[in-house]
C-alpha positions in Angstrom: 54.0 -10.5 -55.3 51.3 -12.8 -56.5 48.3 -13.3 -54.2 45.0 -15.2 -54.1 42.3 -15.5 -51.4 39.9 -17.9 -49.8 37.5 -18.1 -46.9 37.5 -20.9 -44.3 35.5 -21.7 -41.2 37.4 -23.2 -38.3 35.8 -23.8 -34.9 32.8 -21.7 -36.0 35.0 -18.7 -36.8 35.2 -17.3 -40.3 38.8 -17.0 -41.5 40.0 -14.7 -44.4 43.0 -16.4 -46.0 45.4 -14.5 -48.3 48.0 -16.6 -50.1 51.3 -14.8 -50.8 54.8 -15.5 -51.8 56.0 -15.6 -48.2 57.9 -18.1 -46.1 55.8 -18.2 -42.9 52.2 -18.2 -42.0 50.8 -15.2 -40.0 47.5 -15.0 -38.1 46.0 -11.7 -37.0 42.8 -10.6 -35.4 41.3 -7.3 -36.4 38.8 -4.8 -34.9 36.0 -4.1 -34.5 34.5 -7.6 -34.1 37.6 -9.8 -34.2 37.9 -10.6 -37.9 40.6 -13.3 -38.3 43.0 -13.0 -41.2 45.7 -15.5 -42.2 48.5 -14.7 -44.5 49.7 -18.0 -45.8 52.5 -19.2 -48.1 51.3 -20.3 -51.5 52.6 -23.8 -50.9 50.2 -24.5 -48.0 46.8 -26.2 -48.6 43.6 -25.7 -46.7 44.2 -28.6 -44.4 47.6 -27.2 -43.3 46.0 -23.8 -42.7 43.2 -25.3 -40.7 45.7 -27.1 -38.5 47.6 -23.9 -37.9 44.5 -22.0 -36.9 43.3 -24.8 -34.6 46.6 -24.7 -32.8 46.2 -21.0 -32.2 42.4 -21.1 -31.4 42.8 -20.3 -27.7 44.8 -17.1 -28.5 42.4 -16.2 -31.3 39.4 -16.5 -29.0 41.0 -14.4 -26.3 41.7 -11.6 -28.9 38.1 -11.8 -30.2 36.6 -11.7 -26.7 38.6 -8.5 -25.9 37.4 -6.8 -29.1 33.8 -7.9 -28.8 33.6 -6.8 -25.1 34.1 -3.2 -26.2 31.3 -0.8 -25.1 28.1 -1.1 -27.0 25.1 1.2 -27.4 23.2 1.1 -24.1 19.7 -0.3 -24.1 17.2 2.1 -25.7 14.5 3.2 -23.3 12.4 5.1 -25.9 12.7 8.5 -24.1 13.3 11.8 -25.7 17.0 12.7 -26.2 18.2 9.2 -27.0 20.3 8.5 -30.1 18.9 6.2 -32.7 20.2 5.2 -36.1 18.4 5.2 -39.5 20.3 4.1 -42.6 23.6 4.8 -40.9 22.6 8.3 -39.8 22.3 9.3 -36.1 19.0 10.9 -35.0 17.8 12.3 -31.7 14.5 10.7 -30.5 11.5 12.8 -29.6 8.4 11.1 -28.2 6.6 14.3 -27.1 4.0 14.1 -29.8 0.8 12.0 -29.3 -1.6 10.8 -31.9 -1.9 7.9 -34.3 1.1 5.5 -34.5 3.8 6.8 -36.7 7.4 7.7 -37.3 8.8 10.8 -39.0 12.3 12.1 -39.7 12.8 15.9 -39.6 16.3 17.3 -39.7 18.2 15.3 -37.1 15.1 14.4 -35.1 13.4 11.0 -35.1 9.8 11.6 -34.1 7.9 8.5 -32.8 4.2 9.2 -32.3 1.9 7.0 -30.2 -1.5 7.6 -28.6 -1.6 9.5 -25.3 -0.8 7.3 -22.4 1.3 4.8 -24.4 4.2 3.3 -22.6 7.8 2.7 -23.8 7.0 -0.8 -25.1 4.3 0.6 -27.4 6.6 3.3 -28.8 9.3 0.7 -29.3 6.9 -1.5 -31.3 6.0 1.5 -33.4 9.6 2.2 -34.2 10.5 -1.5 -34.9 7.5 -1.9 -37.3 8.7 1.2 -39.1 12.2 -0.2 -39.4 10.7 -3.3 -41.0 8.7 -1.2 -43.5 11.8 0.8 -44.4 13.8 -2.4 -45.0 11.0 -4.0 -47.0 10.9 -0.9 -49.3 14.6 -1.0 -49.9 15.1 -4.7 -50.7 13.1 -5.3 -53.9 15.1 -2.8 -56.0 18.4 -4.3 -54.9 17.3 -7.8 -55.7 16.1 -6.7 -59.1 19.4 -5.0 -59.7 21.5 -8.1 -58.8 19.4 -10.9 -60.3 20.7 -10.3 -63.9 24.3 -9.8 -62.6 24.3 -13.1 -60.5 22.2 -15.0 -63.0 20.0 -16.3 -60.1 16.4 -15.4 -59.2 15.2 -14.8 -55.7 11.9 -16.6 -55.3 11.0 -15.0 -51.9 12.5 -13.2 -49.0 11.7 -12.3 -45.4 12.7 -9.6 -42.9 13.1 -10.9 -39.3 15.1 -10.3 -36.1 18.2 -12.4 -35.9 20.7 -12.3 -33.1 23.7 -13.9 -34.9 23.3 -13.2 -38.6 22.8 -10.2 -40.8 21.3 -12.4 -43.5 20.8 -16.0 -44.5 19.5 -18.0 -47.5 18.2 -21.3 -48.6 19.8 -22.3 -51.9 17.2 -25.0 -52.5 14.2 -22.7 -52.3 16.0 -19.5 -53.3 14.6 -17.8 -50.2 16.5 -15.0 -48.4 16.2 -13.7 -44.9 17.4 -10.2 -43.8 18.0 -8.9 -40.3 15.7 -6.0 -39.5 18.7 -4.3 -37.8 20.0 -3.6 -41.4 17.6 -0.6 -41.5 19.9 1.1 -39.0 23.0 0.6 -41.1 24.3 2.4 -44.2 22.4 1.4 -47.3 25.7 0.1 -48.8 25.8 -2.5 -46.1 22.4 -3.7 -47.0 23.5 -4.1 -50.6 26.5 -6.1 -49.5 24.3 -8.5 -47.6 21.9 -8.8 -50.6 24.8 -9.7 -52.9 26.4 -12.0 -50.3 23.2 -14.0 -49.9 22.5 -14.1 -53.7 26.1 -15.3 -54.3 25.2 -18.3 -52.0 22.5 -19.2 -54.5 25.4 -20.1 -56.8 27.9 -21.3 -54.2 26.8 -22.6 -50.8 30.1 -22.4 -48.9 32.7 -19.7 -48.3 35.5 -21.3 -50.3 37.6 -20.0 -53.2 34.7 -20.0 -55.7 32.5 -18.0 -53.4 35.3 -15.4 -52.8 35.8 -15.3 -56.5 32.2 -14.6 -57.1 32.1 -11.8 -54.5 35.2 -10.3 -56.0 33.6 -10.3 -59.4 30.2 -8.9 -58.3 31.3 -6.4 -55.6 35.1 -5.8 -55.6 34.9 -3.7 -52.4 32.8 -6.3 -50.4 35.5 -6.7 -47.7 35.4 -3.0 -47.0 31.6 -3.0 -46.9 31.7 -6.0 -44.5 34.0 -4.2 -42.2 32.0 -1.1 -42.4 28.9 -3.0 -41.4 30.6 -4.6 -38.4 32.1 -1.2 -37.4 28.7 0.4 -37.2 27.2 1.2 -33.8 26.1 -2.1 -32.1 22.7 -2.5 -30.4 22.5 -3.6 -26.8 22.1 -7.2 -28.1 25.0 -8.9 -29.8 24.6 -8.5 -33.5 27.5 -10.2 -35.3 28.4 -11.2 -38.9 27.1 -14.6 -39.7 29.8 -17.3 -39.7 27.7 -19.5 -42.0 25.7 -16.8 -43.7 26.5 -13.2 -44.1 
């Protein structure tokens, strides 16, 4: 059976399209975050598929809402005994030490150190700043690795907090943005986002050419995308970007 693939955006929702030697179109919504997949007959064009998805949008949105309302990690209060994630690994927080601001990993313990009398907000800032530094240390080598592969040079990049995107890029300025939350995920997920955004330096949209580039650069990118979205979610809603990563 011959197949090809594409990526469409309909009503702000990213749609994976798989063209097959089949008679009828099938729409499915997959956990954990409601990824939408369309299996379409080879004879259908993008416009016909968009129309079919639009007609099913109410059902699609209901399915996605059910999946996305699944329990999330409760708000972190920065007290000893909480679970926190670093590069995809779970650690138990310990804030019993006092001294100069710092973070240390020892075994399965995440030590967050702050001056005596510091409150939870101070300890949270210490940890968040450390996450930023971790991410900033990991990104340069990945960009250097993929620049010769993609044939595009990254002029600059920024780590920031983003509520609805894992990453983003400006093709005009070749500037990339990365969500600080990526420091909590498996390093393979960070590499997927780096490749995804660098692919956008060659192709702005998510159409057939973009999918072809991703298949060429990172054949398992779909699995990495799903792994990223299956990772434990913070108390805020962190989702895959519909127009970015």
